C-alpha positions in Angstrom: 0.0 0.0 0.0 1.1 3.5 -0.6 -0.5 6.7 0.6 0.2 8.2 -2.8 3.3 10.0 -1.7 6.8 8.9 -1.1 5.9 7.0 2.1 5.7 3.3 1.9 3.0 1.7 4.0 2.8 -2.1 4.6 -0.4 -4.1 4.9 -2.4 -3.3 8.1 -4.0 -5.9 10.3 -6.4 -5.7 13.2 -6.4 -8.5 15.8 -8.4 -9.2 18.9 -6.6 -10.9 21.7 -9.0 -12.2 24.4 -8.4 -13.2 27.9 -11.2 -15.2 29.6 -12.0 -14.3 33.2 -9.3 -15.7 35.5 -6.6 -15.9 32.8 -3.1 -15.3 34.3 -2.3 -12.5 31.9 1.4 -12.7 32.8 2.5 -10.1 30.2 4.8 -12.6 28.6 3.7 -11.7 25.1 4.3 -7.9 25.5 8.1 -7.9 25.3 7.9 -10.0 22.1 5.5 -7.4 20.5 7.7 -4.5 21.7 10.8 -6.3 20.2 8.9 -6.5 16.8 8.2 -2.8 17.1 11.8 -1.9 18.1 13.1 -3.9 15.1 10.8 -2.1 12.7 8.9 -5.3 11.7 5.6 -3.9 12.8 4.3 -0.5 13.8 1.4 -0.2 16.3 -1.2 2.1 14.8 -3.8 1.9 17.5 -4.8 -0.1 20.5 -8.0 -0.3 22.4 -8.8 -2.4 25.5 -12.2 -3.9 25.8 -14.1 -5.7 28.6 -17.3 -7.5 28.2 -18.9 -7.3 31.6 -20.9 -10.3 33.1 -24.2 -8.5 32.2 -23.1 -8.3 28.5 -22.4 -4.5 28.6 -19.1 -3.3 27.1 -16.5 -1.1 28.7 -13.2 -0.1 27.4 -10.4 2.3 27.4 -7.8 3.7 25.2 -4.1 3.5 25.9 -4.0 7.0 27.6 -3.3 8.0 31.1 -2.4 4.5 32.1 -1.3 3.8 35.7 1.1 0.9 36.3 -0.6 0.1 39.6 -4.0 -0.2 37.9 -3.0 -1.3 34.5 0.2 -3.3 35.0 2.2 -4.1 31.8 -0.4 -2.3 29.7 1.4 0.9 30.4 3.8 -0.1 27.6 1.0 0.9 25.2 0.8 4.4 26.7 0.1 6.9 23.9 -0.5 4.1 21.3 -4.2 5.0 20.9 -4.6 7.1 17.8 -8.3 7.1 17.3 -8.3 4.8 14.3 -10.2 2.3 16.4 -13.4 3.5 18.0 -16.7 2.5 19.6 -17.9 0.6 16.6 -14.7 -1.5 16.7 -15.1 -2.1 20.4 -18.8 -3.2 19.9 -17.7 -5.6 17.0 -14.9 -7.0 19.2 -17.4 -7.6 22.1 -19.5 -9.8 19.8 -16.6 -12.2 19.6 -16.1 -12.1 23.4 -17.7 -14.0 26.3 -19.0 -12.2 29.4 -16.2 -11.5 31.8 -13.6 -11.6 29.1 -11.0 -8.8 28.6 -9.4 -8.2 25.3 -6.9 -6.0 23.4 -7.8 -4.8 20.0 -4.6 -4.0 18.2 -4.1 -2.4 14.8 -0.7 -2.7 13.3 1.2 -2.2 10.1 3.4 -4.9 8.7 6.4 -2.7 8.0 8.5 -5.5 6.7 6.2 -5.7 3.7 6.2 -2.0 2.8 9.2 -2.0 0.4 8.0 -5.2 -1.3 4.5 -3.8 -1.8 5.8 -0.5 -3.1 8.1 -2.3 -5.6 5.2 -4.5 -6.8 3.1 -1.3 -7.4 5.9 0.5 -9.1 6.1 -2.4 -11.5 2.3 -2.2 -12.3 1.4 -5.1 -10.0 -1.6 -5.1 -7.7 -2.9 -7.3 -5.0 -5.7 -9.5 -6.4 -6.6 -11.4 -3.3 -5.4 -12.2 0.2 -6.3 -14.5 2.9 -5.2 -15.0 6.5 -5.0 -18.6 7.6 -5.4 -19.1 11.4 -2.3 -20.7 13.0 -4.4 -23.5 14.5 -5.9 -24.4 11.1 -2.4 -24.5 9.6 -1.1 -26.7 12.4 -4.0 -29.1 11.9 -3.4 -29.3 8.1 0.3 -30.0 8.7 -0.5 -32.7 11.3 -2.8 -34.4 8.7 -0.1 -34.3 6.1 2.4 -35.8 8.5 -0.1 -38.5 9.5 -0.7 -39.3 5.8 3.0 -39.5 5.0 
């Protein structure tokens, strides 16, 4: 993707990471994400935290004014909320969540792909289709292939 100027922009993904009530939420994944950011592989464009309350109502908060005592490791996202994700996104996320579940809605750019995508476009190419294959489906397909071999 290109914004039409000289800036190369890679494909953008939005993911929803849910934590059922009682999940340990150790923060183990956060340093891995931050490493990807530090190495320029991904760029966080927005983050929104969503909670689906036991009564089905939704509450959420942006990554602003986070307090380590109240929000723990989430303070690493301080200032990452840009406004690209909003109330409609939180409501859509909540549809995939169970009551009592907390989630992070994360929008990120795949910066690693930006130069490739720009080169394809400069050469007249265009993306005709794309598909994300969930990791568990791929693992199952590979296991079936191994079993058949």
